[in-house]
C-alpha positions in Angstrom: -68.9 -5.7 -85.2 -68.2 -4.2 -81.7 -68.1 -0.5 -81.1 -65.2 1.1 -79.3 -66.0 1.6 -75.7 -64.9 5.0 -74.4 -62.5 4.8 -71.4 -63.3 7.2 -68.6 -60.7 9.9 -68.1 -60.3 9.0 -64.4 -58.9 5.5 -65.2 -56.1 6.8 -67.4 -52.7 6.0 -65.9 -50.6 9.0 -64.9 -47.2 9.4 -66.6 -44.3 7.6 -65.0 -42.4 10.8 -64.4 -45.3 12.5 -62.6 -44.3 14.1 -59.3 -45.1 12.0 -56.2 -46.3 13.8 -53.1 -43.7 13.4 -50.2 -44.7 11.2 -47.3 -45.2 13.3 -44.2 -43.3 11.7 -41.2 -44.3 12.6 -37.7 -41.2 13.5 -35.8 -41.2 12.6 -32.0 -41.8 15.5 -29.7 -39.3 17.1 -27.4 -40.8 15.5 -24.3 -40.7 12.0 -25.9 -37.0 12.5 -26.8 -36.2 13.6 -23.2 -38.0 10.6 -21.7 -36.4 8.2 -24.1 -32.9 9.5 -23.0 -33.8 9.1 -19.4 -35.3 5.6 -19.8 -32.3 4.3 -21.9 -29.7 5.5 -19.3 -31.8 4.2 -16.4 -32.4 0.7 -17.9 -28.8 0.5 -19.0 -27.4 0.9 -15.5 -30.0 -1.5 -14.0 -29.4 -4.2 -16.6 -25.6 -3.9 -16.2 -26.0 -4.3 -12.4 -27.9 -7.6 -12.8 -25.4 -8.9 -15.4 -22.7 -8.8 -12.8 -23.5 -11.6 -10.3 -20.6 -10.6 -8.0 -22.3 -7.2 -7.4 -25.6 -8.8 -6.7 -24.2 -11.2 -4.1 -21.9 -8.6 -2.5 -24.9 -6.2 -2.3 -26.5 -8.6 0.2 -23.6 -10.4 1.8 -21.6 -7.4 2.8 -24.2 -5.5 4.9 -25.3 -8.8 6.5 -21.8 -9.6 7.6 -21.1 -6.0 8.7 -24.3 -5.9 10.7 -23.8 -9.3 12.3 -20.1 -8.8 13.2 -20.3 -5.2 14.6 -23.7 -5.8 16.1 -22.5 -8.8 18.0 -19.3 -7.2 19.1 -21.0 -4.2 20.7 -24.1 -6.0 21.9 -22.8 -6.6 25.5 -21.6 -3.0 26.1 -24.3 -0.9 24.4 -26.7 0.8 26.7 -29.0 3.8 26.0 -30.8 5.6 28.8 -34.5 5.3 28.3 -34.3 2.5 25.7 -33.3 -0.5 27.7 -35.2 -2.8 25.4 -33.3 -1.6 22.3 -30.2 -3.7 21.7 -27.2 -2.7 19.7 -28.2 -4.9 16.7 -31.6 -3.2 16.7 -30.0 0.2 17.0 -27.4 -0.5 14.3 -29.8 -2.0 11.7 -31.2 1.4 10.4 -27.6 2.6 10.1 -26.7 -0.4 7.9 -29.7 0.2 5.8 -28.4 3.8 5.2 -25.0 2.4 4.6 -26.3 0.1 1.8 -27.9 3.1 0.1 -24.7 5.1 0.5 -22.3 2.5 -0.8 -24.7 1.5 -3.6 -24.9 5.1 -4.7 -21.1 5.4 -4.6 -20.4 2.3 -6.7 -23.3 3.2 -9.1 -22.2 6.7 -9.8 -18.6 5.6 -10.5 -20.0 4.6 -13.9 -20.0 8.3 -14.8 -16.2 8.2 -14.9 -16.2 4.9 -16.8 -18.7 6.2 -19.4 -16.7 9.3 -19.8 -13.5 7.5 -20.5 -15.1 5.1 -22.9 -16.8 7.9 -24.9 -20.3 6.8 -24.2 -21.2 9.9 -22.2 -20.0 12.1 -25.0 -22.1 10.2 -27.5 -25.2 10.6 -25.3 -24.6 14.3 -24.9 -24.4 14.7 -28.7 -27.8 13.0 -29.0 -31.2 14.7 -29.0 -31.6 14.5 -25.2 -30.8 17.5 -23.1 -28.2 17.5 -20.4 -30.9 17.5 -17.8 -32.3 14.3 -19.2 -28.8 12.7 -19.1 -28.4 13.7 -15.4 -31.9 12.5 -14.6 -31.3 9.2 -16.3 -28.0 8.5 -14.6 -29.4 9.7 -11.2 -32.5 7.6 -11.4 -30.5 4.5 -12.6 -28.1 4.7 -9.7 -30.9 5.5 -7.2 -32.9 2.5 -8.4 -29.9 0.2 -7.8 -29.4 1.6 -4.3 -33.1 1.2 -3.5 -33.2 -2.4 -4.7 -30.1 -3.4 -2.6 -31.6 -1.7 0.5 -34.9 -3.4 -0.1 -33.2 -6.8 -0.2 -31.5 -6.1 3.1 -34.7 -4.9 4.7 -36.0 -8.5 4.3 -33.9 -9.3 7.4 -35.7 -6.7 9.5 -37.6 -9.3 11.6 -34.2 -10.6 12.8 -33.5 -7.1 14.1 -36.7 -7.1 16.2 -38.8 -5.1 13.8 -42.5 -5.6 13.9 -43.4 -5.6 10.2 -47.0 -4.8 11.0 -46.0 -1.6 12.9 -43.6 -0.2 10.3 -44.4 3.2 8.9 -44.0 2.2 5.3 -44.8 5.6 3.7 -42.2 7.3 5.9 -39.7 4.5 5.2 -40.2 4.8 1.5 -40.0 8.6 1.5 -36.8 8.6 3.5 -35.1 6.0 1.4 -36.0 7.5 -1.9 -34.9 11.0 -0.9 -31.7 9.6 0.6 -30.9 7.7 -2.5 -31.5 10.7 -4.8 -29.5 13.0 -2.5 -26.5 10.6 -2.2 -26.6 9.8 -5.9 -26.6 13.5 -6.8 -23.6 14.1 -4.5 -21.8 11.1 -5.9 -22.4 12.3 -9.5 -21.2 15.8 -8.8 -18.0 14.4 -7.3 -17.6 11.8 -10.2 -17.9 14.6 -12.7 -15.2 16.6 -11.0 -12.7 13.7 -10.4 -10.9 12.3 -13.4 -10.0 8.8 -12.2 -11.7 5.9 -10.4 -8.9 5.7 -7.8 -9.3 9.4 -7.0 -13.1 9.0 -6.8 -12.7 6.3 -4.2 -10.3 8.4 -2.2 -12.7 11.4 -2.2 -15.5 9.1 -1.1 -13.5 7.7 1.7 -12.7 11.2 3.0 -16.2 12.6 2.6 -19.0 10.0 2.5 -17.7 7.5 5.0 -17.1 10.0 7.8 -20.6 11.4 7.1 -22.1 8.0 7.7 -20.1 7.2 10.8 -21.1 10.6 12.3 -24.8 10.3 11.3 -25.8 8.4 14.5 -25.6 5.1 12.6 -23.0 3.5 14.9 -23.5 5.5 18.2 -26.2 8.0 19.3 -25.7 11.7 19.5 -26.5 11.6 23.2 -23.4 10.8 25.1 -21.0 12.2 22.5 -18.6 15.0 23.2 -19.6 18.6 22.7 -17.8 19.1 19.5 -18.6 15.7 18.1 -22.3 16.1 19.1 -22.4 19.5 17.3 -20.9 17.9 14.1 -23.4 15.0 14.3 -26.3 17.4 14.7 -25.4 19.3 11.6 -24.7 16.2 9.5 -27.4 16.0 6.8 -27.1 12.2 6.7 -28.3 12.1 10.3 -31.8 12.7 9.1 -31.7 9.6 6.8 -30.6 7.4 9.7 -33.2 8.9 12.1 -35.9 8.6 9.5 -35.3 5.0 8.9 -35.0 4.2 12.6 -38.2 6.0 13.4 -40.0 4.3 10.5 -38.9 0.8 11.7 -39.1 1.2 15.5 -41.5 4.1 16.0 -41.4 6.5 18.9 -39.1 4.2 20.8 -36.2 5.4 18.5 -36.6 9.0 19.5 -34.8 8.5 22.8 -31.5 7.5 21.1 -31.0 10.5 18.9 
């Protein structure tokens, strides 16, 4: 006859209706939420750019055609005192690089108007990310697109007489990054103020395009009239063109500004 074996109290099952301790979930920190907002907006603009083949082709074909046609047209009549070895296509190349950054920033920041009309921007603003994170995400996305397009065009630098071994790459990178951020910020400010895409293009044509033309991209400051020379000297975009030109051609470029 077997005796009853006592069951340890520790192995007794708890009642079904016993309270269960809640699972502690670790909420993401504020910094993680801000970075997630920035990264989502940045990657969204970049992915949308590559999903439009016409924009990718136009980003490379348009500046090449612009540089070749205008550069060839003025090549026979362009002369700069002290820079006889610098032809117009060489002089104009840094201006086209800046133009690529400018136009890319304009077309990229127009998505602010589109996102606002579609309600996407309002949904992002209602999310956990701050307004600063939203602005940074859109600005970095547009700047990344502008820098990628300008980098593609820079592959043709040897055709413009640029010695790739003598290029000041840190200066070139710094000037292009700062120019892209500045132009993107200006474009976003105007896009937030303008209510339609047509109005945005009109404002850009009246503000940004004259700034590029009077930046020393198409003709040097030396030789211009007194009033025009004064306007070109005060134009902030002039520093972008001069920085790119100096980074590509070195001290030789200083005589044409």
